[in-house]
C-alpha positions as a Markdown table, in Angstrom:
| # | Residue | x | y | z |
|---|---|---|---|---|
| 1 | Met | 139.4 | 78.6 | 136.0 |
| 2 | Asn | 140.3 | 75.3 | 134.3 |
| 3 | Leu | 141.5 | 76.5 | 130.9 |
| 4 | Lys | 141.4 | 73.0 | 129.4 |
| 5 | Lys | 137.7 | 72.7 | 130.3 |
| 6 | Val | 137.1 | 76.2 | 128.8 |
| 7 | Tyr | 138.8 | 75.2 | 125.6 |
| 8 | Gly | 136.9 | 72.0 | 125.4 |
| 9 | Leu | 133.6 | 73.9 | 125.4 |
| 10 | Leu | 134.9 | 76.6 | 123.1 |
| 11 | Val | 134.8 | 75.0 | 119.7 |
| 12 | Leu | 131.4 | 73.6 | 118.9 |
| 13 | Phe | 131.7 | 72.5 | 115.3 |
| 14 | Thr | 132.9 | 73.3 | 111.8 |
| 15 | Ile | 130.6 | 73.0 | 108.8 |
| 16 | Val | 131.5 | 73.0 | 105.1 |
| 17 | Leu | 128.7 | 74.5 | 103.0 |
| 18 | Gly | 128.8 | 73.7 | 99.3 |
| 19 | Ala | 126.8 | 74.1 | 96.1 |
| 20 | Cys | 124.3 | 71.5 | 97.0 |
| 21 | Ser | 123.0 | 73.7 | 99.9 |
| 22 | Pro | 119.4 | 74.9 | 99.7 |
| 23 | Lys | 118.8 | 78.3 | 98.2 |
| 24 | Ile | 116.5 | 81.0 | 99.4 |
| 25 | Arg | 116.1 | 83.7 | 96.8 |
| 26 | Thr | 116.4 | 87.3 | 97.9 |
| 27 | Pro | 116.9 | 90.6 | 96.0 |
| 28 | Lys | 120.4 | 91.0 | 94.9 |
| 29 | Pro | 122.5 | 93.7 | 96.6 |
| 30 | Glu | 122.3 | 97.0 | 94.7 |
| 31 | Thr | 125.8 | 98.1 | 93.8 |
| 32 | Ser | 126.5 | 101.8 | 93.5 |
| 33 | Lys | 127.7 | 102.9 | 90.1 |
| 34 | Pro | 131.1 | 104.7 | 90.0 |
| 35 | Val | 131.2 | 108.1 | 88.5 |
| 36 | Glu | 133.8 | 107.1 | 85.9 |
| 37 | Lys | 134.5 | 103.7 | 84.6 |
| 38 | Glu | 137.9 | 102.3 | 85.3 |
| 39 | Lys | 140.1 | 101.5 | 82.4 |
| 40 | Pro | 140.4 | 97.7 | 81.9 |
| 41 | Thr | 144.2 | 98.1 | 82.5 |
| 42 | Asp | 143.6 | 99.7 | 85.9 |
| 43 | Lys | 141.5 | 96.9 | 87.2 |
| 44 | Lys | 143.0 | 94.6 | 89.8 |
| 45 | Pro | 142.6 | 90.9 | 89.1 |
| 46 | Leu | 139.8 | 89.5 | 91.3 |
| 47 | Lys | 141.1 | 87.1 | 93.9 |
| 48 | Lys | 138.2 | 84.8 | 94.6 |
| 49 | Phe | 138.1 | 82.3 | 97.4 |
| 50 | Ser | 138.1 | 78.6 | 96.7 |
| 51 | Gln | 136.5 | 78.2 | 100.2 |
| 52 | Ala | 135.7 | 81.2 | 102.4 |
| 53 | Ser | 136.2 | 80.7 | 106.1 |
| 54 | Val | 133.7 | 82.4 | 108.4 |
| 55 | Ser | 133.8 | 82.3 | 112.2 |
| 56 | Leu | 130.6 | 82.8 | 114.2 |
| 57 | Leu | 130.9 | 83.7 | 117.8 |
| 58 | Val | 127.8 | 83.3 | 119.9 |
| 59 | Pro | 127.0 | 82.8 | 123.6 |
| 60 | Phe | 125.2 | 79.5 | 123.5 |
| 61 | Lys | 126.1 | 78.6 | 127.1 |
| 62 | Leu | 125.0 | 75.1 | 126.4 |
| 63 | Asp | 127.0 | 73.7 | 129.3 |
| 64 | Gln | 124.5 | 75.5 | 131.6 |
| 65 | Leu | 121.4 | 74.0 | 130.0 |
| 66 | Asn | 120.1 | 70.6 | 131.0 |
| 67 | Leu | 117.5 | 69.7 | 128.4 |
| 68 | Lys | 116.1 | 66.9 | 130.6 |
| 69 | Thr | 115.1 | 69.2 | 133.5 |
| 70 | Ala | 114.9 | 72.6 | 131.8 |
| 71 | Thr | 111.7 | 74.6 | 132.0 |
| 72 | Lys | 110.2 | 76.4 | 129.0 |
| 73 | Ala | 111.3 | 79.7 | 130.4 |
| 74 | Glu | 114.9 | 78.4 | 130.7 |
| 75 | Ile | 114.9 | 77.1 | 127.2 |
| 76 | Glu | 113.6 | 80.4 | 125.8 |
| 77 | Lys | 116.5 | 82.1 | 127.6 |
| 78 | Tyr | 118.9 | 80.3 | 125.3 |
| 79 | Ala | 116.8 | 80.6 | 122.2 |
| 80 | Met | 118.3 | 83.9 | 120.9 |
| 81 | Pro | 121.8 | 82.5 | 119.9 |
| 82 | Ile | 120.3 | 79.3 | 118.5 |
| 83 | Asp | 117.7 | 81.2 | 116.5 |
| 84 | Phe | 120.4 | 83.6 | 115.1 |
| 85 | Tyr | 122.8 | 80.7 | 114.3 |
| 86 | Gln | 120.1 | 78.8 | 112.4 |
| 87 | Gly | 119.0 | 81.8 | 110.4 |
| 88 | Phe | 122.6 | 82.7 | 109.7 |
| 89 | Lys | 123.4 | 79.2 | 108.4 |
| 90 | Leu | 120.4 | 79.3 | 106.1 |
| 91 | Gly | 121.7 | 82.6 | 104.7 |
| 92 | Leu | 125.1 | 81.1 | 104.0 |
| 93 | Asp | 123.4 | 78.0 | 102.6 |
| 94 | Ser | 121.6 | 80.2 | 100.1 |
| 95 | Val | 124.8 | 81.8 | 98.9 |
| 96 | Ala | 126.6 | 78.4 | 98.8 |
| 97 | Ala | 123.9 | 77.1 | 96.5 |
| 98 | Gln | 125.1 | 79.7 | 94.0 |
| 99 | Gly | 128.6 | 78.1 | 93.8 |
| 100 | Leu | 130.9 | 79.2 | 96.6 |
| 101 | Asn | 132.0 | 76.8 | 99.3 |
| 102 | Phe | 132.1 | 78.1 | 102.9 |
| 103 | Lys | 133.8 | 76.7 | 106.0 |
| 104 | Leu | 131.7 | 77.9 | 108.9 |
| 105 | Asn | 133.4 | 77.6 | 112.3 |
| 106 | Val | 130.9 | 78.0 | 115.2 |
| 107 | Phe | 132.3 | 79.0 | 118.6 |
| 108 | Asp | 130.5 | 79.2 | 121.9 |
| 109 | Thr | 131.9 | 82.3 | 123.7 |
| 110 | Glu | 129.7 | 81.7 | 126.7 |
| 111 | Asp | 129.6 | 85.5 | 127.0 |
| 112 | Asp | 133.0 | 85.3 | 128.6 |
| 113 | Asn | 136.2 | 87.1 | 127.6 |
| 114 | Ala | 138.4 | 84.2 | 128.7 |
| 115 | His | 136.8 | 82.1 | 126.1 |
| 116 | Ile | 137.3 | 84.7 | 123.4 |
| 117 | Ser | 141.0 | 85.1 | 124.3 |
| 118 | Leu | 141.6 | 81.4 | 123.7 |
| 119 | Leu | 140.5 | 81.8 | 120.1 |
| 120 | Tyr | 143.5 | 83.9 | 119.3 |
| 121 | Asn | 145.6 | 80.7 | 119.3 |
| 122 | Asn | 143.0 | 78.7 | 117.4 |
| 123 | Glu | 144.1 | 78.1 | 113.8 |
| 124 | Arg | 140.6 | 77.9 | 112.3 |
| 125 | Phe | 139.8 | 81.2 | 114.0 |
| 126 | Lys | 143.0 | 82.9 | 112.9 |
| 127 | Gln | 142.5 | 81.8 | 109.3 |
| 128 | Ser | 139.0 | 83.3 | 109.2 |
| 129 | Asn | 138.2 | 85.6 | 106.3 |
| 130 | Leu | 135.3 | 87.1 | 108.3 |
| 131 | Ile | 134.3 | 87.1 | 112.0 |
| 132 | Ile | 130.7 | 87.5 | 113.1 |
| 133 | Gly | 130.3 | 88.4 | 116.7 |
| 134 | Pro | 130.6 | 88.6 | 119.7 |
| 135 | Val | 127.0 | 89.7 | 120.0 |
| 136 | Phe | 127.3 | 91.7 | 123.2 |
| 137 | Pro | 129.2 | 95.0 | 123.7 |
| 138 | Glu | 131.6 | 93.8 | 126.3 |
| 139 | Gly | 132.8 | 91.0 | 124.0 |
| 140 | Leu | 133.1 | 93.4 | 121.1 |
| 141 | Arg | 135.1 | 95.8 | 123.3 |
| 142 | Phe | 137.4 | 93.0 | 124.3 |
| 143 | Ile | 138.1 | 91.6 | 120.8 |
| 144 | Ser | 138.7 | 95.1 | 119.3 |
| 145 | Ala | 142.4 | 95.0 | 120.1 |
| 146 | Tyr | 142.8 | 91.7 | 118.2 |
| 147 | Ser | 140.8 | 93.1 | 115.3 |
| 148 | Arg | 143.0 | 96.2 | 115.0 |
| 149 | Glu | 146.3 | 94.3 | 115.4 |
| 150 | Asn | 145.4 | 91.7 | 112.8 |
| 151 | Asn | 143.4 | 94.0 | 110.5 |
| 152 | Ala | 140.4 | 91.5 | 110.9 |
| 153 | Ile | 136.9 | 92.5 | 110.0 |
| 154 | Ile | 134.5 | 92.0 | 113.0 |
| 155 | Val | 130.8 | 92.1 | 112.4 |
| 156 | Ser | 128.6 | 93.3 | 115.3 |
| 157 | Pro | 125.3 | 91.7 | 114.4 |
| 158 | Leu | 123.0 | 92.6 | 117.3 |
| 159 | Ala | 124.4 | 95.3 | 119.6 |
| 160 | Ala | 122.9 | 98.8 | 119.3 |
| 161 | Ser | 125.9 | 100.4 | 120.8 |
| 162 | Glu | 127.6 | 103.6 | 119.6 |
| 163 | Pro | 130.5 | 102.5 | 117.3 |
| 164 | Thr | 132.7 | 105.1 | 118.9 |
| 165 | Glu | 132.7 | 103.0 | 122.0 |
| 166 | Phe | 135.0 | 100.4 | 120.4 |
| 167 | Asn | 137.6 | 102.5 | 118.6 |
| 168 | Asn | 137.9 | 99.9 | 115.9 |
| 169 | Pro | 138.1 | 100.8 | 112.2 |
| 170 | Asn | 137.5 | 97.2 | 111.3 |
| 171 | Leu | 134.2 | 96.9 | 113.0 |
| 172 | Val | 131.0 | 96.5 | 111.0 |
| 173 | Ser | 127.9 | 97.7 | 113.0 |
| 174 | Ile | 124.7 | 96.3 | 111.7 |
| 175 | Val | 122.2 | 97.7 | 114.3 |
| 176 | Asn | 121.6 | 101.4 | 114.1 |
| 177 | Asn | 122.7 | 103.4 | 117.1 |
| 178 | Ile | 120.3 | 105.8 | 118.8 |
| 179 | Gly | 121.9 | 108.9 | 117.3 |
| 180 | Leu | 120.9 | 107.7 | 113.8 |
| 181 | His | 117.4 | 107.1 | 115.0 |
| 182 | Gly | 117.2 | 110.6 | 116.3 |
| 183 | Lys | 118.6 | 112.1 | 113.1 |
| 184 | Lys | 116.0 | 110.2 | 111.0 |
| 185 | Ile | 113.1 | 111.6 | 113.1 |
| 186 | Ala | 114.6 | 115.1 | 112.9 |
| 187 | Thr | 115.0 | 115.1 | 109.1 |
| 188 | Tyr | 111.4 | 113.9 | 108.7 |
| 189 | Ile | 110.1 | 116.8 | 110.9 |
| 190 | Ala | 112.2 | 119.3 | 109.1 |
| 191 | Lys | 111.0 | 118.1 | 105.7 |
| 192 | Asn | 107.3 | 117.7 | 106.5 |
| 193 | Tyr | 106.4 | 120.5 | 108.9 |
| 194 | Asn | 106.2 | 124.3 | 108.4 |
| 195 | Pro | 108.3 | 126.2 | 111.0 |
| 196 | Ala | 106.0 | 129.2 | 110.7 |
| 197 | Asn | 103.1 | 127.3 | 112.2 |
| 198 | Thr | 104.8 | 124.3 | 114.0 |
| 199 | Ile | 106.3 | 124.1 | 117.5 |
| 200 | Val | 108.5 | 121.1 | 118.2 |
| 201 | Val | 108.0 | 119.9 | 121.8 |
| 202 | Phe | 110.2 | 117.5 | 123.6 |
| 203 | Ile | 108.7 | 115.6 | 126.5 |
| 204 | Asn | 112.0 | 114.6 | 128.1 |
| 205 | Thr | 112.6 | 113.3 | 131.6 |
| 206 | Lys | 116.3 | 114.1 | 131.0 |
| 207 | Lys | 117.3 | 110.6 | 132.1 |
| 208 | Thr | 120.5 | 109.5 | 130.3 |
| 209 | Glu | 118.7 | 107.1 | 127.9 |
| 210 | Asp | 116.0 | 109.6 | 127.1 |
| 211 | Glu | 118.5 | 112.4 | 126.5 |
| 212 | Ala | 120.5 | 110.1 | 124.2 |
| 213 | Phe | 117.5 | 110.1 | 121.9 |
| 214 | Ala | 116.6 | 113.7 | 122.3 |
| 215 | Ala | 120.1 | 115.2 | 121.8 |
| 216 | Pro | 120.5 | 114.3 | 118.0 |
| 217 | Ile | 117.0 | 115.5 | 117.2 |
| 218 | Arg | 117.5 | 118.8 | 119.0 |
| 219 | Ser | 121.0 | 119.4 | 117.5 |
| 220 | Tyr | 119.8 | 118.7 | 114.0 |
| 221 | Leu | 116.7 | 120.9 | 114.2 |
| 222 | Gln | 118.7 | 123.8 | 115.8 |
| 223 | Ala | 121.3 | 123.6 | 113.1 |
| 224 | Asn | 119.1 | 123.0 | 110.1 |
| 225 | Ser | 115.7 | 124.6 | 110.7 |
| 226 | Lys | 113.9 | 127.6 | 112.2 |
| 227 | Phe | 111.4 | 125.7 | 114.4 |
| 228 | Val | 110.5 | 127.0 | 117.8 |
| 229 | Ile | 111.6 | 124.2 | 120.2 |
| 230 | Gln | 110.2 | 123.7 | 123.7 |
| 231 | Glu | 111.0 | 121.1 | 126.3 |
| 232 | Tyr | 108.9 | 119.8 | 129.2 |
| 233 | Ala | 109.4 | 117.1 | 131.9 |
| 234 | Ser | 105.8 | 115.9 | 131.4 |
| 235 | Ala | 102.6 | 116.4 | 129.3 |
| 236 | Tyr | 101.0 | 118.1 | 132.2 |
| 237 | Ala | 103.7 | 120.8 | 132.2 |
| 238 | Phe | 103.3 | 121.1 | 128.4 |
| 239 | Glu | 99.5 | 121.6 | 128.8 |
| 240 | Thr | 100.0 | 124.9 | 130.6 |
| 241 | Arg | 101.9 | 126.5 | 127.7 |
| 242 | Met | 99.8 | 125.3 | 124.7 |
| 243 | Ile | 98.5 | 127.7 | 122.1 |
| 244 | Lys | 95.4 | 127.1 | 120.0 |
| 245 | Gly | 95.9 | 127.1 | 116.3 |
| 246 | Lys | 99.5 | 125.8 | 116.4 |
| 247 | Gln | 100.7 | 122.5 | 115.0 |
| 248 | Tyr | 102.6 | 120.5 | 117.7 |
| 249 | Ala | 105.2 | 117.9 | 116.7 |
| 250 | Val | 105.7 | 116.2 | 120.0 |
| 251 | Val | 108.7 | 114.0 | 120.5 |
| 252 | Leu | 108.3 | 111.7 | 123.5 |
| 253 | Thr | 111.8 | 110.6 | 124.2 |
| 254 | Ser | 111.2 | 107.8 | 126.8 |
| 255 | Ser | 110.7 | 104.1 | 126.4 |
| 256 | Asp | 109.7 | 103.6 | 130.0 |
| 257 | Arg | 106.2 | 102.2 | 129.7 |
| 258 | Ala | 105.2 | 103.5 | 133.1 |
| 259 | Phe | 105.9 | 107.0 | 131.9 |
| 260 | Val | 104.9 | 106.6 | 128.2 |
| 261 | Leu | 101.4 | 105.1 | 128.8 |
| 262 | Pro | 99.9 | 108.0 | 130.9 |
| 263 | Thr | 101.7 | 110.5 | 128.6 |
| 264 | Val | 100.0 | 109.1 | 125.5 |
| 265 | Glu | 96.7 | 109.1 | 127.3 |
| 266 | Lys | 97.1 | 112.8 | 128.2 |
| 267 | Leu | 98.1 | 113.8 | 124.7 |
| 268 | Tyr | 95.1 | 112.0 | 123.3 |
| 269 | Lys | 92.8 | 113.9 | 125.7 |
| 270 | Leu | 94.5 | 117.2 | 124.8 |
| 271 | Lys | 93.8 | 116.5 | 121.2 |
| 272 | His | 90.1 | 115.9 | 121.9 |
| 273 | Leu | 89.1 | 118.5 | 124.4 |
| 274 | Arg | 85.4 | 119.4 | 124.3 |
| 275 | Thr | 86.4 | 123.1 | 124.2 |
| 276 | Gly | 88.4 | 122.5 | 121.2 |
| 277 | Gly | 91.4 | 120.2 | 121.0 |
| 278 | Tyr | 95.0 | 120.9 | 119.9 |
| 279 | Asn | 96.7 | 119.8 | 116.7 |
| 280 | Ile | 99.2 | 117.2 | 117.9 |
| 281 | Ser | 101.4 | 114.7 | 116.0 |
| 282 | Leu | 103.5 | 112.3 | 118.0 |
| 283 | Phe | 107.0 | 110.9 | 117.5 |
| 284 | Gly | 108.1 | 108.0 | 119.7 |
| 285 | His | 111.2 | 106.1 | 120.8 |
| 286 | Pro | 112.4 | 103.2 | 118.6 |
| 287 | Asn | 112.0 | 100.8 | 121.5 |
| 288 | Trp | 108.2 | 101.2 | 121.2 |
| 289 | Val | 108.2 | 98.7 | 118.3 |
| 290 | Lys | 108.6 | 96.0 | 121.0 |
| 291 | Gln | 106.2 | 97.5 | 123.5 |
| 292 | Asn | 102.5 | 97.4 | 123.8 |
| 293 | Tyr | 100.5 | 100.7 | 123.8 |
| 294 | Pro | 96.9 | 101.4 | 122.8 |
| 295 | Ala | 97.0 | 101.4 | 119.0 |
| 296 | Asp | 93.9 | 103.4 | 118.6 |
| 297 | Lys | 95.3 | 106.4 | 120.5 |
| 298 | Leu | 98.7 | 106.2 | 118.8 |
| 299 | Gln | 96.9 | 106.0 | 115.4 |
| 300 | Asp | 94.8 | 109.0 | 116.3 |
| 301 | Leu | 97.9 | 111.0 | 117.2 |
| 302 | Ser | 99.5 | 110.1 | 113.8 |
| 303 | Thr | 102.4 | 108.5 | 115.7 |
| 304 | Ile | 105.6 | 107.8 | 113.9 |
| 305 | Ile | 108.6 | 105.8 | 115.2 |
| 306 | Ser | 111.9 | 104.9 | 113.6 |
| 307 | Ser | 113.0 | 101.3 | 113.2 |
| 308 | Ser | 115.9 | 99.4 | 111.7 |
| 309 | Tyr | 113.7 | 96.4 | 110.8 |
| 310 | Lys | 110.2 | 95.4 | 109.6 |
| 311 | Ile | 109.1 | 92.0 | 108.4 |
| 312 | Asp | 106.6 | 91.9 | 105.6 |
| 313 | Tyr | 104.9 | 88.5 | 106.1 |
| 314 | Lys | 103.2 | 88.9 | 102.7 |
| 315 | Asn | 106.6 | 89.2 | 100.9 |
| 316 | Gly | 107.4 | 86.1 | 98.8 |
| 317 | Asn | 111.0 | 85.8 | 100.0 |
| 318 | Val | 109.8 | 86.0 | 103.6 |
| 319 | Ile | 107.2 | 83.3 | 103.0 |
| 320 | Thr | 109.9 | 81.1 | 101.4 |
| 321 | Phe | 112.3 | 81.6 | 104.3 |
| 322 | Ile | 109.7 | 80.7 | 106.8 |
| 323 | Lys | 108.8 | 77.5 | 105.0 |
| 324 | Lys | 112.5 | 76.5 | 104.7 |
| 325 | Tyr | 113.1 | 77.3 | 108.4 |
| 326 | Arg | 110.0 | 75.4 | 109.5 |
| 327 | Tyr | 111.0 | 72.4 | 107.3 |
| 328 | Lys | 114.6 | 72.3 | 108.5 |
| 329 | Tyr | 114.2 | 73.0 | 112.2 |
| 330 | Gly | 110.6 | 72.1 | 113.0 |
| 331 | Phe | 109.4 | 75.4 | 114.4 |
| 332 | Glu | 108.7 | 79.0 | 113.4 |
| 333 | Pro | 111.6 | 81.5 | 112.9 |
| 334 | Gly | 111.8 | 84.2 | 115.5 |
| 335 | Glu | 113.2 | 87.8 | 115.1 |
| 336 | Tyr | 116.8 | 86.6 | 115.5 |
| 337 | Ala | 116.4 | 84.0 | 112.8 |
| 338 | Phe | 115.6 | 86.8 | 110.3 |
| 339 | Lys | 118.5 | 88.9 | 111.6 |
| 340 | Gly | 120.8 | 85.9 | 111.2 |
| 341 | Phe | 119.7 | 85.2 | 107.7 |
| 342 | Asp | 120.2 | 88.7 | 106.5 |
| 343 | Val | 123.7 | 88.9 | 108.0 |
| 344 | Gly | 124.6 | 85.5 | 106.6 |
| 345 | Tyr | 123.3 | 86.2 | 103.1 |
| 346 | Tyr | 124.7 | 89.7 | 102.8 |
| 347 | Phe | 128.2 | 88.9 | 103.9 |
| 348 | Gly | 128.2 | 85.5 | 102.1 |
| 349 | Arg | 127.3 | 87.4 | 98.9 |
| 350 | Leu | 130.2 | 89.9 | 99.5 |
| 351 | Leu | 132.7 | 87.0 | 99.9 |
| 352 | Ala | 131.4 | 85.1 | 96.9 |
| 353 | Thr | 131.2 | 88.2 | 94.6 |
| 354 | His | 134.3 | 90.2 | 95.5 |
| 355 | Gly | 136.7 | 87.6 | 97.0 |
| 356 | Glu | 139.6 | 88.8 | 99.1 |
| 357 | Asp | 138.7 | 92.5 | 98.3 |
| 358 | Tyr | 135.2 | 92.2 | 99.8 |
| 359 | Arg | 135.8 | 94.9 | 102.4 |
| 360 | Asp | 136.2 | 97.5 | 99.7 |
| 361 | Tyr | 132.6 | 96.8 | 98.7 |
| 362 | Ile | 130.9 | 97.0 | 102.1 |
| 363 | Val | 130.1 | 100.7 | 101.5 |
| 364 | Lys | 129.2 | 100.1 | 97.9 |
| 365 | Asp | 126.8 | 97.1 | 98.0 |
| 366 | Lys | 123.4 | 98.0 | 99.3 |
| 367 | Tyr | 121.1 | 95.3 | 100.5 |
| 368 | Lys | 117.3 | 95.0 | 101.0 |
| 369 | Gly | 116.8 | 92.0 | 103.2 |
| 370 | Leu | 114.0 | 90.0 | 104.7 |
| 371 | His | 114.2 | 91.8 | 108.0 |
| 372 | Asn | 116.3 | 94.9 | 107.5 |
| 373 | Asn | 118.3 | 96.8 | 105.0 |
| 374 | Phe | 122.1 | 97.6 | 104.8 |
| 375 | Ser | 123.7 | 100.8 | 103.6 |
| 376 | Phe | 127.1 | 101.4 | 105.2 |
| 377 | Ile | 129.3 | 104.4 | 105.5 |
| 378 | Leu | 132.9 | 104.2 | 106.6 |
| 379 | Asp | 134.3 | 106.1 | 109.6 |
| 380 | Glu | 138.1 | 106.0 | 109.8 |
| 381 | Lys | 137.9 | 105.5 | 113.6 |
| 382 | Ser | 134.7 | 103.6 | 114.2 |
| 383 | Gly | 134.5 | 101.4 | 111.1 |
| 384 | Tyr | 131.5 | 100.6 | 108.9 |
| 385 | Ile | 128.1 | 101.9 | 110.1 |
| 386 | Asn | 124.7 | 100.8 | 108.8 |
| 387 | Thr | 122.7 | 104.0 | 108.2 |
| 388 | Ser | 119.6 | 102.3 | 106.7 |
| 389 | Leu | 116.5 | 103.2 | 108.7 |
| 390 | Met | 112.8 | 103.3 | 108.1 |
| 391 | Leu | 110.0 | 105.2 | 109.6 |
| 392 | Leu | 106.8 | 103.4 | 110.7 |
| 393 | Lys | 103.4 | 104.9 | 111.3 |
| 394 | Tyr | 100.4 | 103.5 | 113.1 |
| 395 | Lys | 97.8 | 102.8 | 110.5 |
| 396 | Asn | 94.9 | 100.4 | 110.5 |
| 397 | Phe | 96.0 | 99.4 | 114.0 |
| 398 | Ala | 99.4 | 98.2 | 112.8 |
| 399 | Leu | 102.8 | 99.7 | 112.0 |
| 400 | Ser | 103.3 | 100.5 | 108.3 |
| 401 | Pro | 106.3 | 102.0 | 106.5 |
| 402 | Val | 106.2 | 105.7 | 105.9 |
| 403 | Glu | 109.4 | 105.8 | 103.8 |
């Protein structure tokens, strides 16, 4: 590999964002109140930044894209990092409009660890107060050693990996891992169903990814409730053991559409048998939010899924963001633009408000964003983990928040 060529592609640009930047108003982070007020003499002086340095690591891979010959499909392949960057920049812009200057260094990692390793000798990167990315697990795994050795905060903005994979106490995981999704579903079942009349049923193929969702639900219910729990490989096997008069909370652990679709059809039929149907409520995999299933049947089954995000297009802040994005870039913001904005705004606010001590407030400052919410806990081995999740229910042929 020609390292000079790699380095030449590595640094894309540096932007200084100042108080003249456009502002998009969002709800201020909710700061948890301490049990006891500190005495004024105990307070450390706040060390604010005159200019906070932020490095954004994204796999643009722009050297692989020829805009003159690229097809629409090829351009869309590269849309995710561009969309995220543009949303992220608008988030920082909005904070900069409130008075803090930012130096934003944008690096193209090309999804290649060789590119990432070259950053370790880059002065702009080394002087970063905050590092956003890499966006994929392999890059996060690679950069973890640097993060630990230099006590550098690394934000994982898009990967849904288990934080334990990286063994990095300085990692901030934005996207909820599958274990948190499972626990959210389990706590809802435990709170809203009566164990005396309810049987919890897992339709679980036992594939690795299906079991990853089933395991935390099963563990929580076994430890914290008295539900009867049954497991079947299919809805057809489940049918042979059903009892009239019972309430069934069915957890369908798969996100394989070829398996889910006929299972949903079967459960719907079981609920509407001419001889008297069964009382069935359905809980689905979080990946269903991006998949297409018959909404009428899911609604009839009172289906609930967990999700880390939901965009309310009637919300005033969302409408303002869309207008700003459309004006600045000439097209509609996608999912990753919303994700980028929330990450940029939240961490920009932390840097602006708390200065050099901002990491102490990651677990204190709650955030309700355009796209998702942040509420972090700190694990001494795995870092800062976002635990904010919502439940969505099929209602009026759309997904609506339950809580």
